[in-house]
Structure formats: C-alpha cells, structure tokens
C-alpha positions, 0 to 999 in steps of 0.5 A, spaced: 577 414 458 570 414 456 565 411 460 559 407 456 556 403 462 549 404 464 551 401 471 552 407 476 557 408 481 554 406 488 560 409 492 565 415 492 570 411 495 576 411 490 577 403 489 574 400 482 574 396 477 574 398 469 572 393 464 574 394 457 568 392 452 573 392 446 578 387 450 572 383 452 569 383 444 576 382 442 577 375 446 570 373 444 572 374 436 578 370 437 575 364 441 569 364 436 575 363 430 578 358 434 572 354 435 570 354 428 564 356 424 561 349 426 561 349 433 557 353 438 561 357 443 558 358 450 560 364 454 561 362 461 558 368 465 557 365 472 560 368 478 558 375 476 562 374 469 568 371 473 568 378 477 567 382 471 560 384 472 554 380 469 549 385 466 554 389 462 559 383 460 553 379 458 549 385 454 556 386 450 557 379 448 550 378 446 550 384 442 557 381 439 553 375 437 553 371 443 547 366 443 549 361 449 551 363 456 553 359 462 551 360 469 552 356 475 545 355 477 537 357 476 538 363 480 543 366 476 540 364 470 533 368 472 537 374 473 541 374 466 534 372 463 531 379 466 538 382 464 536 380 457 529 382 457 530 388 460 535 390 455 530 388 449 524 390 452 520 383 452 521 377 456 522 373 449 529 372 447 533 367 442 539 367 447 540 360 451 542 360 458 545 354 461 545 352 468 551 348 469 551 346 476 544 343 475 538 344 479 535 344 486 529 342 489 524 348 488 527 351 482 524 347 476 518 351 475 523 357 475 528 354 470 522 352 465 518 359 466 525 363 464 527 358 459 534 356 463 536 350 461 539 345 466 544 340 466 542 334 469 545 327 472 541 325 478 534 322 477 531 327 482 533 332 477 528 329 472 523 328 477 523 335 479 523 337 472 518 333 469 513 334 475 513 342 473 513 341 466 507 337 466 503 342 471 505 348 466 502 344 460 508 342 457 508 336 452 513 331 450 520 333 448 518 341 450 523 342 455 531 341 453 536 338 458 543 337 457 545 330 460 552 330 464 557 324 464 562 323 469 568 321 465 573 321 471 572 328 475 568 325 480 564 331 481 558 331 478 555 327 472 552 320 471 557 314 471 557 311 464 555 305 467 548 308 469 547 312 463 542 307 460 538 307 466 537 314 467 535 315 459 530 310 460 527 314 465 525 319 460 520 315 456 517 317 449 512 321 453 516 325 457 516 333 457 524 332 457 528 332 451 536 330 451 538 336 447 546 335 449 551 330 452 556 334 456 562 332 460 568 336 463 575 334 462 579 335 469 586 335 466 585 338 459 593 339 458 594 332 459 593 328 453 593 321 456 588 323 462 583 327 457 584 321 452 581 316 457 575 321 459 574 321 451 573 314 451 569 314 457 565 319 453 564 315 447 562 309 451 556 313 454 554 316 447 554 310 444 549 307 449 545 313 448 545 313 441 543 305 441 537 307 445 534 311 439 536 318 442 538 323 437 543 328 441 543 335 437 549 338 441 556 335 444 559 339 449 566 337 451 571 342 452 572 348 457 577 354 455 583 350 454 579 346 449 578 352 445 585 353 445 587 346 444 582 342 439 580 335 441 580 331 435 576 325 439 571 330 441 570 332 434 570 325 431 565 323 436 560 329 434 561 328 427 559 320 428 553 322 432 551 328 427 551 333 433 554 340 433 560 341 438 559 346 443 566 349 447 565 352 453 569 359 454 570 361 461 577 364 463 579 366 456 573 370 455 576 375 460 583 375 457 587 369 461 589 362 459 587 357 464 594 355 465 599 360 465 604 356 461 599 356 455 604 359 449 600 357 443 597 363 438 590 363 441 593 364 448 597 370 446 592 373 442 588 374 449 587 381 452 586 381 460 579 385 460 579 387 468 583 393 471 583 394 478 584 401 481 585 405 487 588 412 489 593 414 494 589 418 499 595 419 504 603 420 503 607 420 509 615 420 511 617 415 516 624 414 519 629 408 519 627 403 523 619 405 524 614 399 523 608 399 519 602 396 520 599 390 524 604 386 528 609 391 525 612 386 520 615 392 516 621 396 519 623 401 514 631 400 512 631 407 510 628 414 511 621 412 507 615 415 504 609 411 504 603 411 500 596 409 503 591 406 499 583 405 500 583 398 499 584 391 503 582 384 504 575 386 504 575 388 497 579 382 495 586 384 496 589 377 498 592 378 505 598 374 503 600 380 498 603 383 505 610 385 504 610 381 498 605 384 493 606 390 488 602 396 485 603 401 480 603 408 481 606 413 476 608 408 472 613 405 477 612 399 481 611 400 489 612 394 494 606 393 499 609 395 506 606 391 512 600 387 513 594 388 508 588 391 513 581 390 512 580 396 508 587 399 507 594 398 504 600 401 505 606 401 499 613 404 499 613 409 494 620 412 496 623 411 489 616 414 486 618 421 484 612 426 485 607 422 489 601 426 491 594 424 494 589 423 488 594 419 484 591 413 480 594 406 482 593 400 479 593 393 483 591 389 476 593 393 470 598 397 466 601 403 467 607 406 462 611 400 461 609 396 467 604 391 468 601 387 473 596 381 471 591 377 476 596 371 474 602 375 477 598 376 483 596 368 483 603 366 483 605 370 489 599 368 493 599 361 491 593 360 487 590 361 480 587 367 476 580 365 477 580 366 484 584 373 484 578 375 479 572 372 483 575 375 489 574 382 488 568 384 492 562 387 490 563 394 493 568 395 488 564 398 482 565 395 475 565 400 470 565 399 463 570 403 459 571 404 451 
C-alpha cells in the first residue's frame, strides 16, 4: 500500500479509512463519459465528500479535470476554495463551487468574496446577495446564482407559479444573474413521477424565457440521472440553448443510489472507501459465557473472541450488534454482543491463526470476500449514504494508491 495523501494521521488508534485515488478517478471518468461531452458534471463533495475527506478528494478530482463542485453551504464552499487556493498558491481559480442548500443571513459577502455560487429560491436570498454585491462594488450581472424550482419535492425551491414574480425581483440593473435553472427529482427511478416534475420544470423554464432571461445551464438530475438519461431534460436544454448539468454524488464514491441499479454504468462503479481496524485482543470463552452489555450474546460452544477498537462513536451502527460481520484473514467473522461506544467483539472461532494486530475490514475486501456500505445499510435498514457519512472524523482518511 502506497500512501499518497498529504493529510497526516491524527491518531495512533488503529481504526482508519483508506480512500482509493485510482477508484475515485475511475468513477469520475465513467460518469463523465455517461454524462456526455455536451454536459457539465458537478462533483458533489458536500458532507466531507460523503465521509471520504473533502480536501484530498476535491484536489484529486480537480487534477482529473473536474471544474464544478457541489457543497452544502457557504462555510463548506469557503473551506473548499481555501483548499484550491492553497494547492495552487493563489486565491484565483477557474474551479466553480456551488452552495446547494442556499445561503443564510450574514453569508452573502463571504459567498461573493470566495466565488461561491449560491442556489437561491427565496426573496431573502436575493435581498442579502444584492445588498452585499452593491456594497462590494459589483455591477449588473456580475454575481451568478442558480435558481431552484420546486417541481414536487416540497423541500427547497420556488414554486413554478411564483417564478415570474421572483425573477422580476431581479431587474436589469441587479448585480445578480440567473446562470442556471435547476430542480431535484425525488424519485428518479420512477418514470411517471419524474415526467410530472419535468413538465413542471418546463413550465417554469418557459416563464423565465418569456421574461427575456437567458439561462446558460439547465441542472436537473443527480447520480441516478447520470446513470439514466432523462430525454425530456435534454430536449429542454436544447430548446433553451443551455448546457445540461448533471450532479454526481454517491456515484463518485462507487455506489448506485438504488442498489437494484443494474445498468452498465452502475456495474462499472468501484467503491472508493475501505474502513479498517485491527485486532487488539484475543480470548477464549466457555460455552454459555455471555458477552457485552446486557449479555445479549451467549456462547453456544467454546468460542474465540477478537476485540476491535471501533464502536458506535466511530460510526459503526449499533444495529449491527449480533447481526453484522467483518472480514479478517479473508474470512467473515460475526459481531458478538452489543457494539459499544469504542469497542466491538467478533466471533473468530472459525478463523485460523488469528492474532493481535491482524487487519480487519469493516468495509472492504479481503480475499474472495467483500463487505460494502450497501451491505451494512441493508442490515441496519438505512442507505449507503448514511453509512458512509456516519464514519466519524476520529477515523483518519488516508489517500492510497
């Protein structure tokens, strides 16, 4: 294993996450090919790059040609801009950063200063940005914004019927410019629901076009949209003379949004993160001996236990107690008893030669066996997004290969 990350290990505790640069860039290349040469690909690196490490992942993607990055908020955007400026040695950069959850009071000046483009949908967003832009000496159209339309998710975005009034709010002299029109599909695998959303999006786009606004980018479609093309969005972009933008989130890190995705693109994706720890103790217990809090595991035979320095404070879901598995010496070992805050015990009776110091894969591959974030999610009744994002910061992320 070759370490190529500039990030330092901040702890000597033997629990860490390995991030494969080669697999990340492989996924990026696959997604760019699927998106097509005529589309922009937004690399979503919010939430610490879905738990993979913002700085190292963003730098690797930028070196691979990524030019658009999506973050949650202005704070994340400023952090990311500093990553790029530090790596390049200057504050200027042609890399674009999109704050996908809008802005909050007091953030407009920072967004403009650090060239973080906000998604907007509320009049307050426009008020804050225009006031800050004018104070900073910006002239008409110098501050790009991405206008989100709520086409049915009822989360964020302006309702199609209110678009005209909101756009009128930005007169010819406004320092703001609607660079992109965007929406979010809440069930991209459902053609009927997505069709309804696309029709609502078309209505909003027609309203904006009738007001003389020329939108440069049409942004509709997250990871599922990259894997499954939406013809309606493509046609709308062509009609408006706009470039399509697709937002790649979970797929960048090697997982399809829906585990049942079986198309060629999904099959090409490679999980980027491997979560590892080591055996720090081995002991024998007699039949009938109980293990862990509440004694929920009782040995049915003479049993060998391995002790791991990882627990729910590290993001190992407590619902994996007595249900989950890990990999050690290429074999599966079941979690035995309750997962504690900082420790987990596993049944290694059938693993020959187990020793203190042996590497254990919580997520990853050993020999012919693999455990993925999707596997963990299935056991715990959640989604792979949550499994990855839940891995705590105290487990250092180390870029490899």
